[in-house]
N, C-alpha and C positions, 0 to 999 in steps of 0.2 A: 962311293957306291950309292949313297942315298940320293945324290944329285941325279944319277942315271935312272934310279928306280922311280923317282917322281917324274922325270922327263918322259919315261915310258908311258905314263898315264896321260900325258899332255899331247900325245901324238894323234892327229886326226886319222880316221880310217882304221885305227888299231884299238880294238876293244879288249876285254879281259881274256877272251878265249884265244885270240890271236897272240896276245902278249905272252900267254902261258906256253904256246907253241914255240914262240921265239926263245923263251927262256930254256925250254927243253933242248933246243938245237944249239944254243950258244952259251949255255951255262949260267950266265948272270946278266943283269941289265947293262953293265958296261960292255960286255961281250956282244950284246945285241947291237949297240950303237957302233961298235968297232968292226962289225961284220962287213965284208966287201959285198958289192952288188952281185957278183957272180956266185958268192957263197949263199946269199939269200935266194937267188934264183935256183941254185942246185938243191936247196932245202925245200923248194916248192912254194916259196912266197911270191906273191904277185908284184908286178911293177908298181901298183898302187901303194903297197906296203913299203916297198923300197923308197919310193918318192917321199912317203911320210917320214921315214927314218932320216932322210936327208934334210928334214926341216929343222934348221939350227935354232929356231926360236923356242923349241921345246926345252932345250937345256937352259936357255936364258930365263924362261918362265920358271923353271924348276929352282933356279938359284934363289929367287924371291921366296919360294915356299920353304926351302931349306932354312932360310933365315928366320922365317916365322915359326917353324917347328922348333928350332933350337932356342929361340927367345922365350917361347911359351911352355917349354918342358913337355912337349907333346911326343908321344911314342909312336913312330911309324911302325906299322905292322905289314911287312912285305910277304908275298906268297911263299918265298923260300925260307923265311925266318922260322926258327924253332917255336916261337910263341904265336905263330899264325894259327887261328882256330882250325883244328884238324877236321871238324865237321864241315866247314866251308870248303875244304879241299876236295870233298866228294861232290861238290856242286860245280858243274862245268862253267857256269857263268859267275862264280864267286869272284869278288873284287881282287884285283892283283895287289892293291895297296890300300891300307886303311890308316886312319889317324886316331890315336887313342889317348884319352886322359882318364886316369883312375888307377885302382890297385887290384881289382878283381881279376882272377885268372880266366881268360877267354876260353881256356880248355877245361873248365870246371867239369867235374865228373858227371853232373846232372844239370841240364839247362832246360828251362821251360820258358817259352815266350807266351805272353798274355797280351792280347789285343782286342779291339772292339770299336764300337762307334764313338765318335766324339760327343754325341748327344745321349750319353748314358743315363739311364733312369735310376731312381732310388733302388729298384730291385737289382739292377746290374751292379751298382756300388756295393750293395749288401752282400750279394753272392760272391763278388770278386774279392772283397775283403775277407769273407769267411773262408774261401778256398785258400787264399794266401796264408792266413793264420794257421790253417790245418796243415799246410805244407812246411811250416817253420821247423819241424823236427826232422826233415828229410834231407838236409845238407845239399841244397841246390842253389842255382843262380837263376834269377828271374830277369828276362829280357823284354823290353817293349820299346815303343817309338817316341816317348817323351812328348806326345801330343795331348790335347785336351781329352777329357772323358775317360775311356777305359784304360788308356795308357797311364794317365795320372793315377788312377785307382791302383793299378798294378805296382807302379814304382813306389807310391807313398805307403801302400800296405806293406810292401817288402821292407821298407825302411823302418816302419813302426814295429815290425816283428823280427827285426834283426837279420833279414835275408839280404845278401848282396844283390844288387840290381844294376843292370847296364842299359842305358838308353841309346838307341840307334837313331841318328838324326839325318835329315835330308838337306843339310847345309854344312858349311865349314865350321871349324872349331873356334872361329873368331866371333861367333854370335850364338844366341840361343833362341829358338822359336818353339812354343810361344814364350814370351818374356815372363808371363805369369808363373811359369814353372822354374824360374831362375833359382829361387830359394831351395826348392826341392832338388834341383840338379846339383847345387853346391854340396848338399848332404850326400848325394849319390857318388860324388868324387871321393868321399871318405869311405863309403861302403858300397863299392861297385865301380861305375865309370860311365864315360860317354864315348861313343865310337861312331865314326863316319868314314865313308870312302871319299867324301868331297873335300877338296882343298879350300883354303881360306878364300874369303870373298865370294863364296858360292851361296846364292840366295835360296831359300826354301821354295823353289819353283814347283809347280804342279807335277812336272814330269820326273822330278827327283824322288817322289814318294814311292812309286812302284819299285824303283831301284833299291831304295831303303828297305822296303818290305822283304826283298829277297834275302837280305842280310839277316833280318829278324827270323825268317823261316829257316835259313841255312845254318845259323849259329846254334840252333836249338835242337834238342832231341824230339820235342813235341811242341805243338802250338795249341793254346786254349783261346777260343773266341767267347768272350763274355756276353756281348750283345752286338747285333749287327742288323742293319736294315737290309732291304732286298739287294742293294748295291753298296759298294764302298771298299775302302782300302783293306779292311779286315778280311773280306772275302777274297781279295787278291792274295793276301798273305796265306790264307788257307789253301788256295789253289796252288800256290808256289810250294808250300810245305808238302802237299800231296804229290806234286811232281818230283820232289826230292825223296819220296818214299818215307817221309816223316809222319809220325802220328799226329792226328788232328782231333781235338776235342771241342765240343760246343755245349754251352748251357742252354737248355730248352726254355721256351716261354709260352705264354698263352697264344692260341692261334690268331687272336685279333690284336696282339701287341705288335705295332709297326717295328719297334726296335728289336724284336725277336724273330722277325721273318727270315732274316739271313741265316741265323743259327738253326731254326727249325728246318729250313730247306737243306742245309748241310747234313743234318741228321737224317732227314727223309730220303735223300738221294745217296746215302752211305758214303758221304764225303767227310764225315766226322762222327766220332763216338759220343754218345750222350753222357753228360757229366752233371751231377748234382752235388758232388762233394769232392774233396781232395782224394778221398779213398778210391774213387773211381779211376783217377789218374794213376795213383800209386799202384793199384792192382794191374792196370793195363801196361804200365811201364816196368813192372816187376821191381819197383823201388822198395827199399826197406829202411827203417829208421836206423840211425847210427848205432843205437844199442843192439839192435838185431844183427847188424853187420858184424859188430865186434864179437858177438856170441858165435856167429856162424864161422868166423875166421879161426876160432879155437879148434874147430873140427879138422883143420887142415895141417896139423902139426907134423904129420908124417909125409907131407908132400916135399918134393925137391924145391929148391929155391925158384927155379924157373916155373914149375907147376903152380907154386904159391903165387907168383907174380901174375900169372894168367887168371887164376881163381879170384884174386883180389880185383882185377879189372872187371870181371864178370859180376862180382859182388857189388862193386861201386856203380856199375852202369846198367845192370840188367842184361837184356838180350844184346848181343854184339855179333857183327860179321867179322870175318877174318881180317879184313882191311883195318877195321877199328882196333882189333887186338894187336895187330902188327904195329900200328901207329903208337899205341900206348906202351908197348914193351920194347920195341926196337928189334924183335926177332924177325928172321926171314919168314916168308910165307910157308916154306916147306917145314921149317922147324916148328912153326906154330901148329901146323896140321898134325905133326907127330905128338906134340904136347897135348893137344885136344883129344887125340885118339887115346892116349894114356889115361887122361882124366875121364873119358867115357868108360874105359875098362874098369876104372875104380868107382864107377857109378856116381861121380860127382858132377858131371856135365852131360847135358843132352843136346843133340843136334836137332835143330828146328828147320822147318821149310825155309827155302831161300838161303841155305848154308849159313844160318845164324845159330848162335850157341847161347845157352844159359845154364846157370847152376841148377842142379836138381833140388 
């Protein structure tokens, strides 16, 4: 099965969106390759897609990658796997396959991405470390891009304060860029991990970084921009996060600080909420400390097992849509709607705009 899953990513003219459509029609990656041309045409796929599927070199290329994955104890994360990040499933262009090393749960109940300029100032380092330290009581996972500057501050601060952290790379698992972060990355494998959609022997080419950024944005509940100039990858990540309807936060700076121009513009044009401390993020995301969560859950002793399950998801994650609740609990959408209605009658849950729900 892994052979065909990897081969699916090797096919020219077939991207993540088309690959997901193929999986929907034919069940799994092996079924996609076994599909007859007339079946593909009947399902609405073009002759270009059919021609690409008949490219036998994809399976041969995949054999090499399977050997690399098995030799290096890398965990493939395929779109239909139970451990595939559910947040990315709500992103149409989310990767069909990723390669993971580490032990952090990619479906952590709270995930914050932190990004920014590679030319981070002392102010950016200070505020980044301060915010991460303040978040250490809130049971979350921190995601960044393992690059110089703000990414390094995010990952290293997380490690220093015992927060699991995952780095998303723009290259394969056979290398690490930049090499100066190798020591830090080794520690991240113990408390977090390293994730990429790129197979081995993929170099960190310029065009790979925007693709990497969509994973950073899509894997997270929210994105924090520490510092950013007028242009740069951090602003691309912010735009992608906004397109996914995820929360975006930015740290403001003085009007004449070049490395704060991007953050100031995000705030000015209502593309990000202003943040000066972790509490601003906690309040906006409706996160609570573990101690507060435990205290709150004692109020739910009279709930049914199913109601308690839904209440716990809301307690762990703050605001949730029905899709997210269904994904966490395994209930059908209709059953979830009935449970939420009962919880509303009990004045424990409130319905928010956009068909989202939170605890009262």
